[in-house]
Each structure stands twice: as C-alpha cells, then as structure tokens.
C-alpha positions in Angstrom: 102.3 92.6 94.4 105.4 91.3 92.1 107.2 94.3 91.2 110.7 93.1 90.4 111.8 90.0 87.9 114.9 89.0 86.5 114.6 87.3 83.1 117.0 85.9 80.2 116.0 86.9 77.0 116.9 85.2 73.4 115.8 86.4 70.5 115.3 83.8 67.2 118.3 82.6 65.2 117.6 83.6 61.5 117.3 80.8 59.2 119.8 79.4 57.0 120.3 80.1 53.2 119.6 77.3 50.8 121.9 75.5 48.4 119.5 74.4 45.9 119.5 73.9 42.2 116.6 74.3 39.4 115.4 71.2 38.4 113.0 71.1 35.8 111.8 69.1 32.7 114.1 70.1 30.1 116.5 71.7 32.1 118.6 68.8 33.8 121.3 71.5 34.7 119.8 74.4 36.1 121.5 77.3 37.7 121.5 77.9 41.5 118.4 79.0 43.0 118.6 78.3 47.0 116.6 81.0 48.8 117.5 83.2 51.6 116.7 82.0 55.4 114.2 84.0 57.3 114.9 86.9 59.8 114.5 85.7 63.7 112.0 86.9 65.9 112.9 89.8 67.9 111.6 90.5 71.4 109.5 93.5 72.0 108.8 94.9 75.6 105.6 96.8 75.7 103.8 98.8 78.1 100.1 97.8 78.5 98.0 99.9 80.9 95.8 96.4 81.2 99.3 94.6 82.8 99.1 94.6 86.3 102.3 93.8 88.3 105.3 91.5 87.0 103.9 88.3 88.7 104.0 86.5 85.2 107.7 87.2 84.8 108.6 85.1 88.1 108.0 81.9 87.2 109.6 81.8 83.9 112.9 82.3 83.7 113.7 82.2 80.1 111.8 83.8 77.4 112.6 82.9 73.6 111.7 84.1 70.2 111.0 82.0 67.3 113.3 81.0 64.9 113.7 81.9 61.5 112.9 79.1 58.9 115.8 78.3 56.2 115.4 79.2 52.6 114.3 76.5 50.1 114.4 76.1 46.0 112.9 78.1 43.7 114.7 81.1 45.4 111.5 80.8 48.2 113.0 82.9 51.3 112.2 80.9 54.7 109.7 82.5 56.6 110.6 84.8 59.4 110.0 84.2 63.0 107.4 85.8 64.6 108.4 88.4 67.2 107.6 87.9 71.1 105.8 90.6 72.7 106.1 91.0 76.6 103.5 93.4 78.3 104.4 95.3 81.4 102.6 97.6 83.3 103.3 101.4 82.8 105.8 102.5 85.1 108.3 99.7 83.9 112.0 100.5 84.3 114.1 98.1 82.4 117.3 97.3 82.9 120.2 95.0 81.9 122.2 92.9 84.2 126.1 92.2 83.7 126.7 89.1 85.1 130.4 89.1 84.9 130.7 92.7 86.4 127.3 93.1 88.4 126.8 96.5 86.5 123.0 97.4 86.1 122.3 99.3 82.9 119.2 101.5 82.5 117.9 100.8 79.2 114.6 103.0 79.0 111.3 103.8 81.6 108.2 102.8 80.3 105.9 105.3 81.5 103.5 106.0 78.3 100.6 103.6 76.9 102.1 101.3 74.1 105.5 102.8 74.5 108.0 99.7 73.4 111.2 98.9 72.8 113.2 96.3 70.6 115.3 94.8 73.6 116.6 91.9 71.5 117.1 91.9 68.0 116.2 88.9 66.1 119.3 87.3 64.4 119.7 87.6 59.9 118.7 85.2 57.6 121.2 83.3 55.6 122.1 84.2 52.0 121.3 81.2 49.8 123.5 79.8 47.0 121.7 81.7 44.3 123.4 85.1 45.7 126.6 83.6 45.0 126.6 82.6 41.0 128.7 84.1 39.0 130.2 83.8 35.2 133.1 82.0 36.5 131.2 80.0 38.6 127.5 79.1 37.8 127.2 76.4 40.4 128.0 77.8 43.6 127.8 75.4 46.9 128.4 78.9 49.0 125.9 80.1 51.1 125.9 81.9 54.7 123.9 80.8 57.8 121.9 82.4 59.5 122.9 84.7 62.8 122.1 84.1 66.4 119.7 86.5 67.9 120.7 88.8 70.6 120.3 87.5 74.2 120.0 89.9 77.3 119.7 89.2 81.0 117.5 92.1 82.3 115.6 93.1 85.4 112.0 94.8 85.5 111.1 97.2 88.2 107.8 98.9 88.7 107.3 102.1 90.0 103.9 102.9 90.3 102.7 106.0 88.3 101.1 108.5 90.6 101.0 112.1 91.3 100.0 112.3 94.8 101.6 109.9 97.5 100.0 108.9 101.2 102.5 108.6 103.7 102.7 107.8 107.4 102.8 105.7 109.9 101.2 102.3 110.1 97.2 102.8 110.6 97.4 106.3 110.1 94.2 106.2 107.9 95.9 106.0 104.2 93.6 103.2 103.1 90.5 104.5 104.6 91.3 107.7 103.0 92.3 106.5 99.7 88.9 104.5 99.6 86.3 107.3 100.3 88.4 109.8 97.5 88.6 107.2 95.1 87.1 104.0 93.7 90.1 101.7 95.4 89.3 99.4 97.5 92.2 98.9 99.6 92.0 96.2 102.9 91.2 98.0 105.7 91.5 97.2 109.7 92.0 98.9 112.8 95.4 97.2 113.2 98.9 98.2 111.8 100.4 96.6 108.4 96.9 96.2 106.9 97.9 97.4 103.6 100.7 95.1 102.5 101.2 96.2 99.0 101.0 99.6 97.3 97.6 100.7 95.9 96.7 103.3 93.8 93.1 105.3 93.2 92.2 107.5 90.4 90.4 110.9 91.8 88.2 112.8 90.3 87.8 116.3 91.6 86.2 119.6 90.1 87.1 118.9 86.7 90.6 117.9 87.8 91.8 114.0 87.8 95.2 112.7 89.3 96.6 109.3 91.1 96.8 108.7 94.6 99.6 105.8 95.5 98.9 104.4 99.2 102.1 102.5 100.2 102.7 100.4 103.5 103.1 102.3 106.8 106.7 103.2 107.4 108.2 102.5 110.7 111.3 103.8 112.2 114.6 102.1 110.5 112.4 101.8 107.2 114.7 103.3 105.4 117.3 100.7 106.4 114.8 97.8 105.4 112.7 97.2 108.5 109.2 96.8 109.0 107.0 96.4 105.5 107.5 100.1 103.8 111.3 99.7 102.6 110.9 97.9 99.6 107.9 99.7 98.3 109.3 103.7 99.2 110.5 103.3 95.6 107.0 103.3 94.3 106.8 107.2 95.8 109.7 108.4 93.6 107.6 109.8 90.7 105.1 111.7 92.9 105.0 115.3 92.6 103.1 115.6 96.0 103.3 113.8 99.7 100.1 113.8 101.7 101.6 112.9 105.1 99.1 111.7 107.5 99.3 111.7 111.2 96.4 109.7 113.6 94.9 112.4 116.2 94.9 110.1 118.7 98.6 109.5 118.8 100.5 110.3 122.3 102.9 112.6 120.3 102.2 113.9 117.1 105.7 115.7 116.5 107.3 112.4 116.8 105.3 110.7 114.6 105.8 113.5 112.1 109.7 113.3 112.8 109.5 109.5 112.1 108.2 110.0 108.4 110.4 112.6 107.7 113.4 111.2 109.2 112.8 108.2 106.9 111.9 110.0 103.7 115.6 111.8 104.0 117.4 108.8 104.7 115.9 106.7 101.9 116.0 109.7 99.4 116.7 113.5 99.7 114.9 114.2 96.7 112.1 112.2 97.8 112.1 114.1 101.2 112.1 117.5 99.5 108.7 117.1 97.6 106.2 119.4 98.5 104.0 118.1 101.2 100.5 118.5 102.8 100.0 117.4 106.7 97.1 116.1 107.6 95.5 114.7 110.8 92.9 112.0 110.6 90.4 110.3 112.8 89.4 113.6 114.3 85.9 112.2 114.9 87.7 110.1 117.9 89.2 112.9 119.4 86.7 116.1 119.2 88.7 118.2 121.7 91.8 117.7 118.9 92.0 121.4 118.8 92.4 122.4 122.3 94.7 119.6 123.2 97.2 120.2 120.5 96.7 124.0 119.9 100.5 123.8 119.8 101.2 121.4 117.5 98.8 123.3 115.1 100.1 126.7 115.4 103.8 125.1 114.6 102.7 122.6 111.6 99.1 124.2 109.8 97.9 120.9 109.2 94.5 120.1 107.5 92.0 118.0 109.8 90.0 115.4 108.5 88.2 112.4 109.4 87.6 109.9 106.3 85.0 108.3 108.3 82.7 110.9 108.5 84.2 113.1 105.8 84.8 116.0 107.5 87.6 118.3 106.0 87.6 115.9 103.3 86.6 118.5 100.3 89.4 121.0 101.6 91.6 118.2 101.3 91.4 117.5 97.7 90.8 121.0 97.0 94.1 121.8 98.3 95.7 118.8 96.7 94.3 119.8 93.6 95.6 123.5 93.9 99.2 122.1 94.7 99.1 119.9 91.6 98.3 122.5 89.3 101.1 125.1 90.9 103.3 122.1 90.0 102.0 121.5 86.4 102.4 125.3 85.6 106.0 125.7 86.9 
C-alpha cells in the first residue's frame, strides 16, 4: 500500500477583464462594456471512505485546476474554472513542504468522511473596462488581469484509522487472528513477513463495533528501520489499545515480549504507553503450554488463544470491547 506521496498543486489563474465597447446599430459610439474575467478553479482535498491508499498520487507530480476564462463584451463575465477535487483516504494528513528551508507544516488531518479543505485558492478574475468609466473618462481602456492561483508543494501521509492494533514478531499469528475476528482476508502463511502491508478489519461483537489494524511483524531494530515493520509503525499512532501476540511455541516468551516492548518505546513512548492486552497464540500446537510456561503466565497474566480452533477468541474479543468501552467513557 502506498501511504505517502509528495505532489505540487497549482490552482487556476483568474481570467482577464475585457476591454470592449458597446457597438449597436444607431449607437456608433457606445460606452465601455467589457466584462470581468472568471475565477480560477481551486484545489480541494477531500476525505473519501471509498479511496484506499495514495497510489494515484505517486505517478502524477503536478495537479492543476482549470483557469478562468476572460471576460467579453456586453459586460459578460468569463466562465469560472472548475475546481479540482482530490480524493484521499480517511486518516490522511496533509502537510506543506517548503523547499527553501526543508520545513514541514502540518495543515490538516482528514479523519471524517467528506471532510475537506481548500488547499489552493483559485485566482481572482480581472475587472473589465466597464468598471473604469467615469464622467471624465467615458471610453476607458483600463482593465485588470486575472491573478495567479495559489501553488503549494504538499505531502500526503496516510495513517490508518483503527482503535485496536495487533503487534508482535513475524509469524506470531496476527493475520490469522484478524481473518477469524473480521471479514478481512490478509495473506496468511507459515513463514515470517507474510504480511507486507497494513490490513484493516472491522469487528462486530455483542453490539459493539471496532476496527483492528494488523501491521507487518516487528523485529529487533525495527525502530531504526530494520525489517518491514518500521515504515508501518506510524499506522498504530491512532490506536487506543494494543493487542500484543506471542507464539506459544517460541523458545523464549519473555525475550519475544521484551523485543516488541523495546521497539515500541524506541519508536514512540506515547505509543508504548498505550493500554495493552497480552495474548499467547497457537496454543493448539502446544497443549502443555500452561505447565511449561507457568512462571511466565503468573508474571504477565496473558490470555491464551488458538485462532485455528477459535479457542479463547471469544474471551479476547470480550476483553477488547470492555477495554475500549473504558477508554470511550474516560
């Protein structure tokens, strides 16, 4: 999924005012009647739930709105340029880039359906010579030109909208769990890095509904850019609850747990402070898990589930819904 794009935007120029004079039969020397130029088209960025990813903005670097038309005789105004509406996914942050200084300015975070912003205003139309008539100047040739439309270089950055984020090492069972609790159908395989891009799934549970995000598995050093997880950690920045998954068949559960905690802390202390539910997955592959890992269980109090057999999944969903309800009522 393409979740970042840098594009140049150019609103339409306003049309020029006209210099014309009334010419009719029996009125050989009519007065000025030059019309105004049309307004230039503006550029609007709009959040659209039907838009997924920013791929359409990677291949095209310049987006231009339509220019306004010039005015004409009989005080006719030129046609205004059409606005250009750019649809982006919900959760897109719009930022302005200043090439001279490298500064980045946050403009807006589009998180609501149909939320929009006029990012570049179209130019104003020029005034026709009709506006410049006076008792001392009955045949004015003055007029004004249309003004240029605004230009900006912007960065679009998508951060998925989800209340719950699944985290864990590669092959911890995140994608399998997401496919069981929602209608999402991520790629699933018995090898690391099966998930190569973020996945969203909506969960409906006992009258409640929430969105769960599955990001590629993290490895040690992910916060410094290692593995596939680093570029997707930003997609967890909006979550209210982390569900931390650990494979029951791991040789060292404590180490697996600490790797993820360390990476979350290194990437964002704010993200690391998010409430967490610890879950042991794939217990169907290790029936004696409770006996073998009694010390870990006593210390961390994890839930144990099997997405393959659905064992413990109902209890997990109930706990997730309860924790989210606590957050919503705070």
